[in-house]
Each structure stands twice: as C-alpha cells, then as structure tokens.
N, C-alpha and C positions, 0 to 999 in steps of 0.2 A: 741289742736291737729293740726289745720290748720297751726298754727305758726311754729310748729316743722317741718311740711312738707316743708314749704318754706325754713326753715333753712337747711334741709338735701339736698334740691335741690341746694341751693347755695354752700353747701359744696362739692357736687359732681362736680358741674361746675367749682369749683376752683381746686380741687385735681386731678381729673381724667386727665385733659390735661397735668398736670405736670408729672404724672406717664408715660403717653405715650411719652412725650417729652424725658424723661430720657431713656426709653426703646429703642428708635430709634437710640441712639448714640452708644451703645455697648451692647453686650449680657451679659457682666459681672455683670450688676446690675439687670438682669431679676428676679433672685430669690428674691431679696429684694423688688422689685416692685410688684411681685406677692403677697407677704405677705401683703404689704400696700394696694393693690387693694382688696384683700380678706377681710381685716378689714373694708374698706369702704363699700364693698358689704354687709357685715354682719350688719354694722350700718344702712345701708339703709333698710335692710330687717326688722328691728325693727319698722319702721314707717308704720303704717297701719291705716285705717279708718273703722269705723263700718258702716255697711249698713243694710237695712231691719230691722231697729229697734233693732240692736244688734245681729241679727241672723247670720250675715255674716260679713266678713271683706274685705276691699279693700287694696291690696298691693301697696300702693302709692309710698313707698320708693323703692321697687324693680323695679317698673315701671319706676321711674325716673332714676334709675341707668342703666337700660337696654336701655332707650332712649339715654342717654348720651354716653353709651358704643358703641352703634350702630352708633352714630354720629361720634365718633372717627374712627370707622371702615370705614365709608364712605369716610373719608379723604384719605384713603390708596388706594381705589379701582381704581382711575383713574391714578395712578402712573405707568409708563411704566415698562416693564420687564428689570431687570438688575440693578435697583436702590437699593443699599444695605440698605439704610435707611428703605425703605418700607419692604424689606425682613426681617429685624430684628423685625419690628412691627408685621408682620404676625407670626413670630416664637414666639413672646411674647404672642400673642392672643391664639395660640394653647397651649402654655405652661400653661397659666392661666386656660384654660378649663380643662386641665389635673389635675392641682393643685386643682381646685374647686371640681372635681369629687372625687379626693383622700380624701379630707377633708370630703366630704359628706358621703363617704363609711365608714370612721372612726367613724363618729357620729351616724350612723344608727345602730339600733338594729335589731334583727331578726323579731320583730313585725312590724318594720317600713319599711321593704324592698319594699312593694308595695305602700307606701305613696308618695305623691307628695312633693318635697322639693325644696329648693332654687336653687340648682345646676341643677336639671332636667328642671325646668321652664326656667332658664336662657339659657341653651343649646338649648332647643326647640325653644325659641324665636329667638335666634341667627341663628339657622339653617334655620328656615322659612324665615328669612330676606335674608340670603345668596342665598337660592334657587331661589328667585325672580330674581337674577342677572344672572342666567345661560343662559338666552336668550338675554342678553344685546347686543345692536348693537356695542358697543365699545369693541374691542378685548382686550384692556387693562383691562377693567372691568371684562370680562369673565376670563381672566388669573388670576387676583387677587382673584376673587371669588373662583375659583377652587384651587388655592394655599392655601387659608384659609381652605377650606373644607378638603383638603388632610392632612393638619396639625391637624384639629379638629378630623377627623376620628380616627387618631392614639390614641387620648386621650379621645374618647367618652366613656361614660358609657352606660347605657341603654337609648334608645330613643324610642319614640312612633312608633308603627308599620306603621302608616300612613306616618309619616315623613320619615321612612326608605324606604318605597316603592317609595315615590316621589323622594327621594335622589338617589336611585339606578337607577330609570328610567332616571333622568336628567344626571347622570354620563355616562350611556350607550349612551345617545344621544350626549354628548359632545366628545365622542371618535371619532366622525365623523366630528368634527369641522374643518373648512378649515385652521385654524392657527395651525402650528405644536406645538408651545409652549403651546397652550391651551390643545391640545391632550395629551401632556406630563403630565400635572397636572391631567387631567381626568384619565389617566391610573394609575398614582400613587395612587389616591384616590380609584379607583375601585379595585386595587390589595389589598388594606387594607380592603375593604369591602367584598371581595370575600370569606374570611375565615368564615364569619358569614352567608353566603348565604345557604339557604335550598331549596330543590326541590319544596316546596310549593310556593316559591316566583316566580317561572317561569311560564309564560303563555304557551299555546300550541305552540310548534315549536319554542320557544324562546331560544336563546343561553344563557348559564349561563355566569357569569362574567369571569371565567377562560378561557372559550372557546373564548370569545371576546379578551382577552389579548393574547392568543395563536395566534389568527388571526393577531393581531396588530404587534406582534414581528416578524412575518414572512413577512407580506405584506404591512405594512405602508411605504409610500414612504420616509418619513423623518427619517434620521438616529438617530436624537436625541430622537424621539419617541420610536424607536426600542430599543435604549439604555436604556431608562427609564423603559420600560416594562421588559427588560431582568434583570435588577437589582432588580426588585420587584416581579419577577415570582418565585414561589417556585419550587424546583426540585422534581418531583414525576413521576409516571408512565405516567400520561397524558401529562406532559410538557416536558419530556426528549427529545422527537423527535424534538420538536420545538426549544428547546434550542440548541441542537447539530446542527441543521440546520444553526444556526448563526455562526458556525465555517467556513462557506463559504459565510459570509455576504460581501457585497461590501465595507463596512466601516472597516478600519483597527482597529479603536478603539473598535468597537463591537467585532471583532474577538479576540482581546487581552483580553477584559473583560470576555469573556466566560471562558477562562483559569485562569485568575488571580483573578477573583471575584466569579463567579458562581460555577465552578467546584472545585475550591480550598476549598470551604466551605463544601464539602462532607466529611463525616467522614471516608468513605472507598470507594475505587473504585468499590466494589461489590454492591454498591447502584444502579449501572447501569449494563447492560448486557455486555457480552463479545463483542458482535457486536458493542455496543455503545463505549466500550473502544477502539476498533480498529479504529472507526471513529475519536475519540478524538486524538489518536496518529497520525494517517495518515494525517488528515487535519492540525493538529497543527505543526508537524515537517516538513510538506511539504508546509507550507505557504510561500508566496513570500516575506513577510516582516520579517525582523530580530526580531523586538520586539515581534511579535506574536510567532515566533519560540522559543524565549527565555522564554516567559510565559508558553508555552506548555512544554518545557524542565523542568522548575521549578515545574510544576504540576506533571510530571511523576517522578521526583526525590522525590517528597513528598510521592508517592506511595511506594517507597522503605522504607521510615520510617514507613509507615503503616505495612509493612511486617517485621519490626524490623531489617532492614538492611540485611535480608537474600535474596540473589538473586534468589535462587531456589523457595522460596515462592512468590517472585515478578513475576517470569515467570508463576506462576499458574494463574495470572490474564489474561493471553492471550491464544489463541489457537495456539499452535506451529505447529501443523500438517498441517493445511490448509491455514495459513496466514503467511505473511512475516513481519507483523507489529511488532511482538515481537523483531525482530532483530533491527529495528530502535529505539524502546524504550530502549533496553539494551545498544546500542551504545550511546544514549543520556545520559543515567545514567553514563556511563564511562567518558563522557566529562564533565557533570555538577557536578559530584561527584567524584573527583579524589581520595578522601579518600577510597571510596568503591572499586575503581579499584585497588588501591595499596594493599588492603587486600585480594585480590582474590588469592587463592592457591589451587592446585590440588595434594593432597597426594595420597598414594596408596589406602587408604580406599575409596576415591572418585571414583577411577577407578574400584573398585571391583564390585560394583552394579550400573551399568549405568541405568539411567532413561532418558526419552526424554528431560527433563529439564537440566539434567547434561550434556548430549551430546551436546545439543544446546549451553549451556554456554561455554563449552570448545572450540567449533568451533568458535563462535563469538569472544571470547577472543583472540584466536590465530590470527584470521584475523585482529583484531584491532591492535594487537601488530605489525604485519607485516606492516600495513599501517602507523603506527607511527614509524616504524623502531627501535623498542625497542628489540634489540637482547638479552639482558640480561634476560628480562622476558620470551622470547620465549624459551631460553635454559632451564630455570628453570621449565617451564610448560609443554613442549612437551615430550612425551615418545620417545624412540628410535623407528626406523622404524620397526624393527623386532617385537618388543613387540606390536606395534599397529596392525601389520598384524595378529598376533595371536589373538588379541582381536576381530578384524573384523571377522576372521575365526570362532571363537567361537560363536559370535553373529549370524553369518549367519547359522551355523549348528543348533542353537536353533530355528531360523526361519523356517528352513526346517523341523525340528521335529514338530513344531507347525502346519505347513501346512499339513504334512503327517498325524499327529494324528487327526486333524480336519476333513480331508477327509475320513479317515477310520471310524470315529465316525458318520459322516453324512451318509455314505453308510449303516452302520449298524443300523441307526436310533436311536443312543444313545444320540443325542443332541436335546434338545427341542428348541422351538422358543425363550424362555427366555434366553437360554444359548448361542444362536448364536451371539447376539450383544456383550457380553463380549469377546468372542473368536475373533471376528472380530476386536474389539478395541485393544486387546493384540497383534494381528498380525500387525496392523497398527503402534502401538508403536514400535514394534521390527524393522519394516522396517525403521521407522524414525531414530532410533538409528544407524542403519547400514549406512543409507544415510549420517548422520552427520559425522560419523567417516570416510567415504570415502571422503567427502568434506575436512575433516581435513587432510587426507592422501595426497590430492592434494596440500596442502600447505607445505609439509615437504621437507627437503633437502635430496636428495638421493645420497649424496656422498658416503655413505656406500654401497658397492656393494652387500654384503650379504643381507642387508635389501631390496635393490632394486630388487634383484632376487626373494626374498620371496614375496614381494608385487606384482611383475609382474605375478608370477605363480598363486597367489591367485586370482587376478582380472581376468586373462585369463580364469581360471577354472569357475569363477562365471558367466561370460557372455556366456560360452559355454553350460551351463546347461539350460534345458528347463524350469525349475521352477522359474528362477529368475524373480522377478517382474519388470515391465517396468520402474518403478520409480528409481530402483537401477541401471538399465542399463546405463542411462545417467551419473550417478556419476562414474560408472566404466570407461567410456570413458574419463571423465575428468582426472582420475588418469593415464590412459594409455597415454593420450596426454602429460603428464608430464614425464612419464617413457620412451616414445618413441618420441623424438623430431623430428625424420625424418618422413615426411608425407608418403613417399613411403613404409617404413616399417609398418606404422600404417595401411595403406590401404591393404598391403599384409597380415597382420595379420587378418584383417576383412574378406578378401576373404577366407583365410584358414578356419576361424571359420564357415563361411557360408557354405562352401563345406562340412565340417565335420558334421554340423547339418543336412544338406539335405541328405548326404550319410547315416548317421545313422538312420534317420527317414524313408526314402523312399527307395524302391528297385531300382535296376538299370533299367533305361528305355530301352525298346526294340526299337532300332533305326530303322527308316524308311527313309533312305537317299533320296529315290526318291521324297519325298515331304518335303522340308525344307523351306516352305514359311511362312513368318510372317503374322499376321492377316492383312486382306485387308485394314481396316481402318488405321492401323498403317503405312502401306506402302504408303497409299495416303497422310497422313499428314506428314510423315517423309521420304521423298524420296531422298536419303536413308541415314541412319546412316552409316558413313564410317567404313569400315573394321570390320563389325559386322557379326558374324556367327549366322545364324538362329538356334534356338533350334530344336533338333530332336523331331519328333512327338512321343509321348508316347502312350502306349497301353491304352485301355479303363480301367478306374479305377472304383472301387465300390464307392457308396456314402460315406461309412466310410473312404475309402482311400482318396477320394477327400477332405473331411473335414479335415482329418489329414494333407494332403499336403497344404491346404489353411492356416491352423494354423502355420505350419512350415514356409511357405513363408512369412506370416505376421511377424513372429519373425525375420526372416532374413532381411526383408525390414526395420524393426526398427533398426537393427544393421547397415544397410547401411546408414540410415538417421543420426544415431548418429555419424558415421565417416565422412560422407560428410559435415556435419555442421561444422566440425573442420578442413576442408581441404582448403588451400588457393592456392595450386598449380594448374596447368592447367591439362586438361584431357590427353593431349599428354604425359605429364610427368609421368602419372600413367596408363600404358597400362593394368594393371591387372583389371581395372574397366570395360574393354570391355566385358569380360566374364560375369561379374555380370549384365551388362546392357542387354546383349543378352539372358542370361539364366534365369534371375530372374525378371528384371524390365519390359521389353517389353511384354513378354508372359502374364503377369497378368494385362495388361492395361485395358482390358475389364471386369475384375472381379469386380462385384459389391461390394464384401467385401473388396477387396484389392485396389480398384481404388484410394482411397485417398492417401494411402501410396506410391503407384506407381507414382502418379503425383508429390508428394513431392520429391521423389527420382529423378525423371526425371528433375524436376525443379532445384534441387541442382546440377545435372550433367550439366545442361545448363549454370549455373553460372560459371563453370570452362571450358566450351567448347563453343566457339563462333559459330562454324558451327552447332553444335547440337541445339543451341538456335535459330538460323535462321530457321532451318528445323522444329523445334517443336513449334514455336511461334503460328502458326495458330491453332495447336491442342489445346493449352491452351485457345485461344480465343473462339473456338467452344464450349469448355467445359463450359465456363462462360455463353455463350448465350443459353445453354440448359435450357429450361423452367422447365423440369421435374427433373433437377438435385437437389440434396440436397443443402440447403442454406449454410451449413457448408463447403461443398466441394467447392462450387462456391467462397466462401470467401477465402479459402486457395489458390485456383488457381489464384484468383485475386491478392493476395499478391505475388505469383510467377511471374505473368505478370509484375507487377510494379518493382519487383526486377530485372528482366531481362532487362527491359527498363532502369533502373538506371545504369546497368553494360554495356549494349551495346546500348547506345542511338543513336549514329551515324549510326551504322550498321543496327539497326532495323528501325529507323525512316527514314533513307535514302534509304532503300531497297524498294522493291515492296510492302511488307507488311506495310511499313510505311504510305502509303496512307489510310490505314484502321484504323490507331491508333486513330486519332482525332475523327472520327465518332464513333469508339468503346467507347472512353472515354465519349463522349456526351451521347451515348445510356446508358452507365452504370450509369451516373449521373441521367438520366431521369427515368430509370426503377428501381432504387434502392428503395427497399421497407423496408427491415428490418433495424433497427438502426445500427446494426453492419456492414452490407454491405455498408450503406451510409457512415459510418465512414471510412471504408477501402478505398472506392473510393475517398473521399475527401482528406484523408491523402496522398494517392498515387498521386493524381493530384497536390496537393500542393507541394510535393517534386519535381515533374517534372517541374512545373512552376518556382519554386525558383531556380532550377539549370539551367533554360533556355532551357531545352530539348523540352518543349512544349510552344509555344508562341502564339497560336491561340486565338484571342480575344473572339471567341464564348465559348471556354472553361472557360475563365475568367468570362464571363457573367453568365455561368451556375453555377459556384461555388458562385458567389455573390447572385444569386437567391436562392441557397441551404442554404446559410448562413442566409438570412433574412426571408425565407419562413416559414409560420406557421407550415408546416409539420415537420420541424426539431426543433421545440420548446423544446421538451423533450429530444432531442438527444444532451446531453451536450458534448459528445466526439466530435461531428461535430462542435458545436458552439465554443468550446475552441480551437480546431485545427485551424479553419478558422479565428478566432479572432486574433490568433498569426500570421497566414499566411499573412493576409492583411496588417498588420503593417510592417512586415519584407519585404514583396514584394513591397509595395508602397514606403517605406522609404529608400530602398536600392538602387534605381535606378530611374533616371528621365525617362528612356525609359519605365519602368513599370508604372510610374505615367501617362505617356501619353496614354498608352493602357487603363488604367482605365478611363481616361478622355474621350476617344473615345466611350466607352460603357456606360458612366454614364447616359446620357439622355434617351437612349432607355431602359436601364435596370430600371431606375427610373420609367418610364411610365408604364412598365409592372408590377412592384411591386405596383405602385399606383392603377392600375386596380385590382390587386389581393386583395389589402386592401379594395377596395370598394365592393368586392364580399365576404368578410369574413362571415362565419357563426357565430352564437352566441357562439359556443363551441370553436372557434379558437381565437388565440391571435397573434398579430403582431405589430411591432413598426409602428407608423404613418408615412406618407410620409414626413412630415417635418423633422423627425429624420433621415430618409433615405437620404434626401438631405444633411444633415449635415455630414453623414458618407462619402459621395462622396467628399464633400468639404474638409474634413480632409484628406482623402486618397490621394487627388490630390494637397495638399498644398505643394509647393516646399520648404517652410521653414522647413518642417519635414524631408527633405532628410539628411541622415547621411553623414557627411563629410568624404570623402575617397580620398586618393591620386590619382591623374591622372584621376579624374572623374569630368566631367563638369555637371553642374546643369542647367536644363532648367527651368528658373523662369517664363516662360510664360504659364505654364500649366493652371493656373486659368483664364488667358485671353482667352484661347481657350475654356475653359468651359463656360465662360460668353457668348461667341459667340454662342455656341451650345444652351444655355438657351434662348437667344434672338431669335434665329431661331425657336426654338420649340414654343415660345410664339406667333409667327406670323402665325403658321399653324392653320387652322380652327378646326382641330380635337383635339387640345389640350384643356383639360378641364379647366374651370376657376379656380378650386381649385389648379390644378397643375401650372397654370400660376401665381397664387398668390404666391405659394411657390418659383417658379423660381425668381419672382420679389424681394421677400424678401431675397433670397439667394445671389442676385447680390451684395448687400452691404457687404457681408461677405467674398467675394473673395479677394485674395491678388494680387495687381497689382504692379510689381516692378517699380522702377524709370527708369531703362533702359529697355524699352520695344520697340518692333518692331513698327515703325510708321504705317505700313500698318494695323497691328492688331488693334491699337488704332483707326485708321480711320474707320476700319470695325465696331468696337463696336459703335462708334459715329453714323455711318450711319444707323446701325440696330436700335439703340435707336430712331433716328429721324423718321425712317419709322414706327416703332412701335407706337410712340406717334401720328403720323399723320393718320395712317390707321388701326391700330389694337389695339388702346388703350382700355383696358378693362374698364367696367363701375364701377368695384369695386373700392372704394375710397382708400383702403389699397394698392391695386396693383398700382394704379395711383401714389400715393405718393411715394411708394418705387422706381418706375421707375424714377420719377422726381428727387428724392434725388440722385439716382445713376448717372443720366445724369449731374446733377449739380456738383457732385464730380469729374466726368471725365473731364468736361470742366475746372474746377478749377485747377486740378492737372496737366493736360496735355494741358494747354492753348497754350504753344509754338508749340507743334506738330499739334494742331488743328487751328492754326492761320489763315491759308489760306484754310480752309476746303471747298471743292466745289465738289458736286456730279458729275458734268460733267467732271471735270478733273480726278476724280477717275475712271470713266468708261474707260479711255484710258489706265489705268495701266493693264499690263498682270497678275500681281499677284492677281487682284481682279476680274478676268473674271468669276471664279466659283461663287463668291458672287453675282455678278449682274445677272448671269444666274439663281441663286436661287430666287433672288428678282423678276426677270421677270416672273418666273413661278408662283410666289405668287401674284404679282400685275400686272395689265395691264398697258400699256404705259401712258394712260391718267389719271391714278389714282393719279398722283402727284398733279393734280389740286384739289383745295378744293371743297368738295361736296356742292351742292345747293339744299337742299331738297324741299324748297318752289317752286323754279322755275320748278323742276321736276314735282311737283304736278300740277302746272298750265299747263304745257305742256301736261300732261295726260288728263286734262279736255278738252283742245282745240282739242287734237287729237281725243278724243271720239266724239266730235261734228262734226269734219270734216269727220270722217268715217261714221257717221250716215247718212250723205247726199248722200252717194254713191248709185248708181242705182243697184248694184249687190246684190244677195241674199247670204245666208249662214252667219247668224249673229254669232258674237263672243262677248259676253258681256265683257266690260272692267270696273272694279270697279273704282269708283272715289275716290278722296283723298282730304283732306283739308276741309275747311269750306264751299266751294261752293256746291250747291245742284246739283243733277243729273237731267238733263232735260229728257223729254220723248225721244228725239232723242238719247241721250246717252244710254238709256236702250236698244235701238234696233240697236245699232251700228253694222255695218257689215264690212266684209273684202271682196274685189272683188275676183271673181273666178280666175282671172289672177292677182296675186299681182303686185303692182306697184314697179318699181325699185327705190330704195332709193340711193342717192349719198353716196359715201364712207365716206365722212366727217360726214354725219348724222348717219352712222352706229355705231358711237362711243358713243352713248348716255349713255349706262351703260352695257357694256358687262362683267364687273368684277364679277357679281354675279355668272354667269355660269363658267367663267374662273377660279375663285378661287377654286371652288369645284372640277372641273375636274383636275386642276393641282395638287391639294392636293392629290386626290385619285391616280393619276398616279405616283406621287413621292413615295407614300406609297407602291404601287405595286412593283415599281422598287426596293425599299429598301427591301421588303420582299423576292423578288426573288434573290437578290444578297447575302443576309445573312440569313441563316435559323435561325429562332427564336424559343424559346421553345413554346410548344403547349398550349398557353393560349388565350382565346377569350376575347376580350374587350367588356365590357358591357357599353353601352352608358348611360351617366347620363343626364337626361332631366332636363331642366330648364323651369320654368313658364314664359310666356310672358304676358305683359299687353295687353288688347284688342286693344288699340289705336296703339301700335307698330305693332301688327299683321295686322291690316287693312292697315297700311302704307306699310308693306312688300308685302302684297297681291297686292296692287295697283302698286307698282314698278315692281313686277314680271309679272303682266299682260302686262304692257307696254313693258317690255323686250321680252315677248313672241311674241307680235305683230311685233316688230322690227326684231326678228329672222326669223319670217315667210317671211318678206320682203326680208331679206338677202338670204334666201334659194331660193326664187323665182329668185333672180338676178343671182345666180350661175347656176340655171337650164337653163336660157335663153342664157348663154354665148356661148353655143355650136351650135346655130342655124346659118342660112345663113346670108349673108351680107345685103340682102334686109330687112330682118326682123330686123337686127342689126341697120340699119339706122332708121327704124321706131321706134325702141325701144329707140334709142338715142334721137329722138325728144320727145318721151314720157317722157324720163328721164329728159330732160330739163324742161318740164312742171312740172314734179314731184318735181324737185329741187326748182323751183320757189314757188310751194305750201309749201314746207318745210320751205323755207325762210320766207314766210308769217307767218307760224306757229310760228317760232322762234321770229319774230317781235312781234306777238301778246303775246307771252310768256313774252318778256321783258316789254311790256306795262303793262301787268297784275302785 
C-alpha cells in the first residue's frame, strides 16, 4: 500500500502540471482537460490507508491530489490583472469544480444525499485555502483569490454552513477594498451568493447582500465597480430604483448598459411601473450622448414588439394625460422603426370612436409629417377642416352633457364616493380628446374659407362659455392665433369676449363720477399709467355677488393672459388694451384671490410697453420682498422681473431703479429658501450675466457660493443650470475670466471656511477641488475661438499673484496655503507674458521663501518647484532681477505698498534668533540694576540661567529714551498683525461679502517654541514702552529737551555697550 501511494503521488506530480499548462493556452481544450483531471482525481481517491487497526481509513490519494492542485492554484495568485493566461487558468479551475459537482450529483442516490463525497471534500478544502487569501497584503493576490471565488460560486454545490458564513463575511468585507478591481470581483461573487441568502444569516442591524450591492451601484466611486454590479444585479422591486438611477450616471458606458443590457432583458415593460417607464424614456432620449440615445431608442422600439406592433397598445404603457413622455417615445418609434410609421392609417372607423390614445396618435403623427414635410402622408391622413370642426363640436357637447349630468347627480346625492372617481376619469379623458383635436386643428391649412369660418365660430363660442375648462382655453387661443394672423384683431376679439362675459354675468354698475380714484397703493407704485381711465366705483355688492364677480374676473383674466402671451406688438399699437387694464387688471390688484393672475397680466403688458414697465417695476420688487406673500406668487413675480430686465435692460438698469437691481439680486440669492425659488433666481441671474446686463463681481461671487454650497446639494436644477453657466460664461470671454480670477481667492477662502464648519449631515466638495474649479474656469486655453476677440493669456499669472499674496497674510490657514502652493504648478503661463508680472511673481516667491515660508514640507517643496520652474522658463526676463530697481517702477507701486504693509523695512535682513536671545538676557540684567521701582518680569530664553537680578528686573518710572536706530530691534511682530487686520477691514468695507463668520483653526505649538515667542514678545513690549515714553517727552520745553538729549547720549552709549556684549556672547 505505501508503494502505491508513492506511485500515485508521482503520477499526480507528472500529469497535473501538464493539464494546467494546456489549459492556460486556450479555452478550446478545457473540456478535454476537465475529463482528464477528473480521471486523475478518481484514481487518486482510490488510494487510501487503514488506520486505527482497520476501523478507519486515511484518504492519502485525495490528500495528495488536493495538495498538488492547490500548489498549481498558488502559481496563479501573484499574476497581475489583465494577463489572459492566468484568466484562462482561473476559468478552467471554476469549470472543473462545476464538472466535479455535476459528476457527483449523477452518482449520488437518494440515500447518499447527506453523505460526504470526493467533490464536497475537495471544494471545502479549496474554499478554505482561498479564504485565507482575502486579507493578503498583495493586491494581485486578493484580486486572483476573489476572481477564483466568483468563478467557483457559480459552480458550487452544497457547502458547509460554517464555510458559507465565513465566505459571506469575507466577501462583504472585500466590497470595501481600496482597489477597484478587487471590489469588482467581490461584487460579482456576492451577487451570485445573494440568491441563497436567508434572513437567518443576518446579524442585528446588518445589511443583506442585495442591499450592499444596491449601495455599491449607486455610490461606489469607481465606474468599473458600478458597471460590474449593474450587470449582476437582478431587476426586482427592491433594485429597480437603484438601476434606474444609473440612467443619470456620470459614466457614458454605464448609462448605455442600463438600456442595452439590463432593461432589454425585461420580458415586458409592465415589469416596472408607469413612473419608471417615464424615467427610462425621459432620461434615455434626453441623454447628451448619441450612443445612449440610440440604445434607449432601440429599447423603446422593442416595446412595440411586445405590443405586437399595435401603437394603441404601445401607448397604454404611458400616462398620456399628465405627462409628455409618450410623445417622445412615439416619435422615437417613428424614427427607429420606419416600417411601423409607413403602416399607420386612419380610416373612417378609426375616427368614429375616439379614445385618448387614438387622438394622441393622430396629433403626433400629423405633427411629425409636418416636420418631415411629408405632404402626401398629410393629405391622406388629415380630415377636411369642416369635418374636424363638427367632430370637435360633438366631442365638446358630450363633455358639457357629462359635466351637467354629473353636477345634477351630485346635487341630488345620486353619486356615491365609489362612482365619483370613474366619472372624473371619464371627464378628464374627454377633455384630453378635445385638447388633442384642437392641437390638430392648429396644424391644418385654412385655405378653405367655409371650413375656416366654421372653425372660427366654434372656437369663439367655446371660449365665450363659462363652463369651458381652463385646459381647453389655451388650445382655443392656439387655433385663433392661426385663424387670426393680425394681432389687433385678436386683441379686439378678446376684449369683446371679456365685455360680453362681464355684461352677461354682472348688472350695470351705478356710476359715482365724483370718486374715480384708483387704489392708493397702485397710484403710488404706478404714478401714473398714461391715458388710463379709472373705473367707476360700483355699489356695494352682496357676498354672493362678490364671489360671482370674482369668478368672472378670474375667467376674464385667464383670457387676457392667453392673448397677451401670443402678442408681440407694442402697447401703443393696441389701444383696446387700455380699457382692459383700467377696468379689469388694476382694480383687482389687491384681491387675494386674483392677485396672481393680475400680476401676470400686468407683467405681460409691461413686456410690450416700456413706460408701463418703468412705472411698475418697483411694484414687482415690493411684491417679491413681502415676507408673508405665498411662495408660488413670489416665484411667478420673480420670473416677471427677470423677463422685464431681459427686455428693457438699459432702460431699467440705467434708470433710478437700476441702483436697486444689484442689491435686490444679492438679497434674493441670500434669502432664497425653497429649491424652486433658488432655481429661478440662479437661472435669471445666469441669463443677465451671460448677456452682459449685470457685470457686478459680487453677483458672480454669490452664484459661485450658491453652486458649491452644501445648501444646494439636493437642488439639481440649480446645480445643472450653474454648471452649464460657468463653462459658457468663462469660456466665452477673457473679460469674464478676469472677473472670475478677481473673486477666486476671496470666494475660495470663504468656501474653505464653510467646509471647515460642515455638520455631519452636510456634504460639500473639499477645498482642493474648489481650487481646481477656479483653475479650470480661469484657464485661457479654454477660451472659445471667436473672430475679432482678443484672448488675455495672462489670467493664470494674475491668479498666481493673488495666491502668493494670500499665502503671505498671517490670517491664511496653513491648509489653504498648502492648496495654494500645490495649485501654483497647475497654472498656465504663456511664453509671451508681461515682464512686470513675471517679476512680480518672482519677487513674491522670494519674499515668501524668506519671510513667510511655511513649516509644512509639502508646501515648501511645491513653492521651491514653482520657483525653479519660473527661473528656468523665464531666465531671460529675470536675468537682471533686482528689487531696488523694481521699486522705481510705477507699475509696481501697488505691489510694494502691499509688501510694505506686510513686512517692515528691516525684515529684509536675515533673522538672528540666538543674538536676540543673548540681548534679552543682557537687557534683563541691565534693567535689574536700576534704582527705580515697578518691576516688570522679562522671561529669559536659551540655555543661560536666569539670575536673581533678572527675576526682579524693573523699568524706571520715567522710561529712558532709546535712540531711533535701536528702536528697530523687532517691530514686525506688532506691525504684521496690525497691517493684516487693517487691510482686512478695508477689504470688508469696500466690498460687501456674504454673511459668513470665519472660525479660527487652532494649531498646537511645541513648548520650546512657545517659550521662545514669549521671550521675544516681552522684549518687544519693553522696547515699545521706551518708544512711547520718547514720544511723550517730545512736546516739552527746550530746557528739558537739552537735558533729555544729554540723557539720550548716555542711553545710547549704554545700548552700544549692550550690543557689544551681545556680539561677544
């Protein structure tokens, strides 16, 4: 028996490597090698040894096979990702495990189901070995381990519960691996394991595997991980929302895969809800990338096949009443499936019983033919105008009968609550059918005079009736705009209808001509609307009559809005509007119920009359600033304000009201609370700035803050609008880039402060990314080439100067200075740059390295690299670089003024900390020998001990006068802080900034450094006291001046002695 064991071991060691060698070359021989390996495995399993006197056996053959097999596996583990040879071996190993389990299940009987067999023992041994490598330090080992596990899980049979629990826990842990390609394999393996998971496997508060995968597909930063999870995530009620969210993924491939792989595998679109179908169509057909749109179109076309090519059944997949997505889907089918479009026909039976789907199909088909200019299909599909008018009339009469019957039954109590919903649905469907036919009527050719008159009479009668739904009123105006091309006639018709409605509904007012004043607030805000007759004061009405009048006026105002929205002429060209303005619009301005419609009407009138817009603009601004006003009303009025500004920019912004526009915009940006209000403000401001109507840098700063602020994180409308705006604004003009450069540093510092104060629930991009945004926005290489437009290529040079100046200020945090230093190397410096700017950059770098060089090694190295790059690239411009010569240049006066404010005159000299410490010790001993009282302790510094005299050092009652040259020992400590604070105050007063408070970030000091600073500060305090005493004594008489001069000479000699002693020390 031992001889056979040795023999099988040799056989395994000879055959097994050859099998693996063949499997790594091609996958074509894998099946043959699986069979050969299985035979070897079976042969090895026959070699056993008896143990315990024949009571047991030892599987020596299987053990030898497993050891040799695992040894082959280990050879693959260290191979990097992407090596196809190793990938084929891994695939072969997984295939062999599946082949082994398949053979084992065939050989098992019902009685042997729970028995241990060769396959289960081999799989358990292999899995235990692989699990050991989950925590390997080598990323390649972790990758290959998880790759094998993901292959094995697919072919696994039954495994031990303990092995399953350990494997599941390890896979969940590897989903958080730092390497994306490792997380990919972990996600693939976990998705295969999720199907066999039970609630008993979960601990308290632990997420199941599917929830982990849902989180990964949405939030994993690596696109390849999200892609792998997406392909392995099943579509069900739990995962649908996460899968559809990937239709807005940042990666183009993922968005395409949602349509071409995941959703294409659905048996029917009814597997998802109507709302989900709308998301699929809207996001897919609206994607910015052509391949994604093509994939979405192919998916939608496949839904027609699900409906057996019937477009009516296809439209049942969508909500036609409340959404416009169905139109996009149908047009996509017409484009991607020309065969379906060619087979569309509308016979008489089709028109006999119209449904919402049929009416919708006819209208979209006709509009598509018009856009394609397919006149032949139009003529064959459209009915004559007269016939269509009769069909609309019949449908409208049916609607009126439904409404009347429903009202009568409701009054009589004949309708139960269960019957109300079907009746409302039938009414909505009938309204939709009429609306679609009216939209179709607006597309017809009215060369037939009889048909034109019939349609005109029908539509006029419809809008004159009280019972017409508001949804149909707009469609009627669309038809009238086609029937009446003259605007004056259209407005005249509207005025006639308004007067008819009001005259029929309300009795004649009793005029009181003695009081014809318009409301006081209207008169104040609109002083005066020209040539407007004030309405006569009516008699007191009953509450029922007031309500009736309000409803009638509301309907008339809607008529006015519908017409004014379709008018392009001026107010002077349409004098009939004056009566409507004075009789209907202005008298209802203070009505709470009608105020919204009144303001919209007034705003539309302002768009066609400049004088009215000038007079009414303050009224709209007051309405927006009303805190108690409804949010919807403020939003609509805000839209009116921006529309007026876009039409009359010079007149409004150049007038007296124009001074209030910028503060008004800033206030609106600062006080915007609701997401919709924020979106309207940002959209309006973006339009004004793109058109050049508003150029204030504070406005630009505010919208940058709004774009990056965590408060707008969930407001996608604001983020998308401003994301587009900043690219267009900055890339369209060098002037705009320069404005962005001017606000960059100040805005960055404010955002950095806000980032440091973030709460746990808030999210915001880090300052390093904010700096990259400013670098990208101000990069002159991104400017679009336009004729007759010069490009300022020095924008990044100016930004570098601003960064260096910011780094010199004491109040700049070290983290911000580090980001500035790292950003310097990412700026673009053109070859042809102004010499004074390069000299400015070099001078600032020199000053920074000499006097403000940070202690952080990363910052130091970044500044040194930037300095070296500047010196190398601009060696010719900096050849005769001299600070004294630069001071004489007028162009650099502001620069040296800044430097003088930051540094003192003598700070150009290198510091001598050891001598300063020695001087402090000598000074303490000298002052200790004074005869005067009033002790002031001076802390010592350095290694020298403090003597007893130093501990009791005093300052005389009358301080000695120190010579001026001695007064320069170290004034920079005080001068820096004062200058910095003064410059900040001047900046704050000159430009109002958003209301944010900066929170100081403290840094820990070493005790030795602190003692050093205390010693230096004490010495400075003593010198300052001497200087103050000198100033106080300057105003006394000449006798005392002479005595003081003698004393000063003595003091000077003492100081000289101290300096000599300092040098000797």
